[in-house]
C-alpha positions in Angstrom: 0.0 0.0 0.0 1.3 3.4 -0.9 1.0 6.4 1.4 0.2 8.9 -1.3 -3.3 10.3 -1.3 -3.9 9.8 2.4 -2.9 13.3 3.6 -5.8 15.5 4.7 -6.0 19.3 4.7 -4.3 20.6 7.9 -6.9 23.4 8.3 -9.7 20.9 8.3 -7.8 19.0 11.0 -7.5 22.0 13.1 -11.2 22.6 12.9 -12.0 19.0 13.8 -9.6 19.2 16.7 -11.1 22.4 18.1 -14.6 21.1 17.9 -14.2 17.7 19.4 -10.6 17.6 20.8 -10.0 14.6 18.4 -7.8 15.3 15.3 -8.9 13.3 12.3 -5.6 11.9 10.9 -4.6 10.0 7.8 -3.2 6.5 7.9 0.3 7.8 7.4 0.0 10.5 10.1 -1.1 7.9 12.7 1.8 5.7 11.5 4.3 8.6 12.0 2.9 9.3 15.5 2.9 5.6 16.4 6.5 5.1 15.2 7.7 8.2 17.2 6.1 7.0 20.4 7.3 3.4 19.9 10.9 4.3 19.2 11.0 6.6 22.2 10.8 3.4 24.3 12.5 0.8 22.1 15.5 2.9 20.9 15.8 5.8 23.4 19.4 6.5 22.5 18.4 7.6 19.0 15.2 9.5 20.0 14.1 12.0 18.8 14.2 10.4 15.3 15.8 11.6 12.1 13.7 11.7 9.0 15.5 8.6 7.7 14.8 6.6 10.8 11.2 7.7 10.8 10.7 6.6 7.2 12.3 3.3 8.0 10.0 2.8 11.0 6.9 3.7 8.9 7.8 1.2 6.2 8.8 -1.5 8.7 7.5 -4.9 7.6 7.2 -6.5 11.1 4.7 -5.4 13.8 2.8 -3.2 11.3 -0.7 -3.6 10.0 -1.1 -2.5 7.3 2.4 -2.5 5.8 2.9 0.7 3.8 5.5 2.2 1.4 5.9 5.8 2.3 8.5 8.1 0.6 10.4 10.8 2.4 8.2 13.4 0.8 5.1 11.6 2.1 6.5 11.6 5.6 7.5 15.2 5.5 4.0 16.2 4.4 2.6 14.2 7.3 5.1 15.8 9.7 4.1 19.3 8.6 0.4 18.5 9.3 1.2 17.0 12.7 3.3 20.0 13.7 0.4 22.3 12.9 -1.6 20.3 15.5 1.3 20.3 17.9 1.3 16.5 17.9 4.9 16.5 16.7 7.8 18.7 17.7 10.9 19.4 15.7 14.4 20.0 17.1 17.3 21.4 15.0 20.2 20.3 17.3 23.1 18.7 15.4 23.5 18.3 11.7 20.0 16.9 11.0 16.4 17.7 12.0 14.9 15.4 14.6 11.3 14.7 15.5 9.4 13.8 18.7 5.8 13.2 19.5 3.6 15.2 21.9 0.7 12.7 22.3 0.4 12.7 26.1 0.2 16.5 26.4 -2.1 17.1 23.4 -4.6 14.3 24.1 -4.2 14.7 27.9 -4.0 10.9 28.6 -1.5 9.0 30.8 1.4 7.0 29.4 -0.5 3.7 29.8 -3.2 4.9 27.5 -0.6 6.2 25.0 1.0 2.7 24.9 -2.4 1.2 24.0 -3.1 3.9 21.4 0.3 3.5 19.8 -0.1 -0.3 19.6 -3.5 0.1 17.9 -2.1 2.7 15.5 0.8 0.4 14.5 -0.8 -3.0 14.5 -4.5 -2.4 13.8 -7.5 -3.6 15.8 -6.7 -6.1 18.6 -8.2 -7.8 21.6 -7.3 -6.7 25.1 -5.1 -9.8 25.5 -3.3 -9.1 22.3 -2.8 -5.5 23.3 -1.3 -6.5 26.6 1.3 -8.7 24.8 2.0 -6.3 21.9 2.4 -3.2 24.1 4.8 -4.8 26.6 7.8 -2.9 25.4 5.9 0.4 25.9 4.3 -0.4 29.2 3.9 -3.6 31.2 0.3 -4.1 32.2 -0.2 -6.4 35.3 -3.1 -8.2 33.7 -5.8 -8.0 31.0 -8.2 -6.3 33.4 -5.8 -3.4 33.7 -5.7 -3.1 29.9 -9.5 -3.2 29.7 -9.8 -0.5 32.4 -7.6 1.9 30.4 -9.5 1.0 27.2 -12.9 1.8 28.7 -11.4 5.0 30.1 -10.3 6.0 26.6 -13.7 5.0 25.1 -15.6 7.0 27.7 -13.3 10.1 27.6 -15.3 13.3 28.2 -13.3 15.2 25.6 -14.1 12.6 23.0 -13.6 8.8 22.7 -10.2 7.7 21.4 -11.0 4.0 21.1 -14.0 1.9 20.2 -14.9 -1.7 20.9 -15.7 -3.5 17.6 -18.4 -6.0 17.1 -17.3 -9.6 17.8 -16.1 -11.5 14.7 -17.6 -14.9 13.9 -15.6 -17.6 15.7 -13.9 -15.1 18.0 -14.1 -15.3 21.8 -13.1 -11.7 22.5 -14.0 -8.3 21.0 -11.3 -6.3 19.3 -10.6 -2.6 19.9 -9.6 0.1 17.4 -8.3 3.6 17.8 -10.4 6.6 16.6 -7.5 9.1 15.7 -8.2 8.3 12.0 -12.0 8.6 12.4 -14.5 5.8 12.8 -13.0 2.4 11.7 -14.4 0.6 8.7 -16.3 -2.4 10.0 -16.5 -5.3 7.5 -19.8 -7.1 8.0 -19.7 -10.9 7.6 -21.4 -12.1 4.5 -24.5 -14.3 4.8 -23.8 -16.2 1.6 -24.0 -20.0 1.8 -20.5 -21.3 2.4 -19.1 -24.8 1.9 -18.8 -27.0 5.0 -15.0 -26.7 4.8 -15.0 -22.9 5.1 -18.1 -22.2 7.1 -16.3 -21.8 10.4 -13.4 -19.7 9.1 -13.1 -16.2 10.6 -11.4 -13.3 9.1 -8.6 -13.5 11.7 -7.8 -17.1 10.6 -7.2 -16.2 6.9 -3.5 -15.2 7.3 -2.8 -18.4 9.3 -4.5 -20.5 6.6 -2.5 -18.8 3.8 0.8 -19.4 5.7 -0.3 -23.1 6.1 -1.0 -23.4 2.4 2.4 -21.9 1.5 4.1 -24.3 3.9 2.3 -27.3 2.4 3.2 -26.2 -1.1 6.8 -26.0 -0.2 6.7 -29.5 1.3 5.0 -30.9 -1.8 7.8 -29.4 -4.0 10.4 -30.9 -1.8 8.7 -34.4 -2.0 8.5 -34.1 -5.8 12.2 -33.3 -5.9 12.9 -36.3 -3.7 10.8 -38.6 -5.9 12.5 -37.4 -9.1 16.0 -38.0 -7.5 15.1 -41.5 -6.4 13.6 -42.3 -9.8 16.8 -41.1 -11.5 18.9 -43.3 -9.2 16.8 -46.3 -9.9 16.6 -45.7 -13.6 12.8 -45.5 -13.7 10.4 -42.8 -14.9 8.5 -40.8 -12.4 
């Protein structure tokens, strides 16, 4: 996915922020904020981040959903918009510009809540259990109930909700949560078409695992075919 075309008008964002205390950000802008907050904890020696480090963090292939391909120009545009909202601060010490986030002060939420928001911004909707595991490098929650308490606090925030609990997916035991910094999340309704018995119980969350399993099985089949061909060649018979 490319990052172009996701930048919104900064003036429109300022209006949205003043009316509801909730800036409506693009995917790339939430990614930039998430990366800055993440790297503050995971690589504190290099924080605030340079533009190169920030671009690399935005385009990271692991711990990101969705994976994007943003250019330096895309990230600079996002930074300009975020600075207009005071969500990002720029420092000019040294030979290169460096950037830091200002999430806690602007949104007026504690560091625990920022850890959950950042994890949602970087990895997409997750259950409370997944959030506890995935946010561990940002903040260690004692148990899932602590995560849920902060999530409900964010959802019931008087200045405007920052997260929302999503409808439970078919086959899932827990509800997922999504952040609202980019506006209301798109909820994909399950189709009611008649499915075959083999796929009727498959949830959306299981599709990536099934794809990985198919890929692994295909690799094993190729290896078995190569083994059969080699044995046939040694025995002088045709496969």
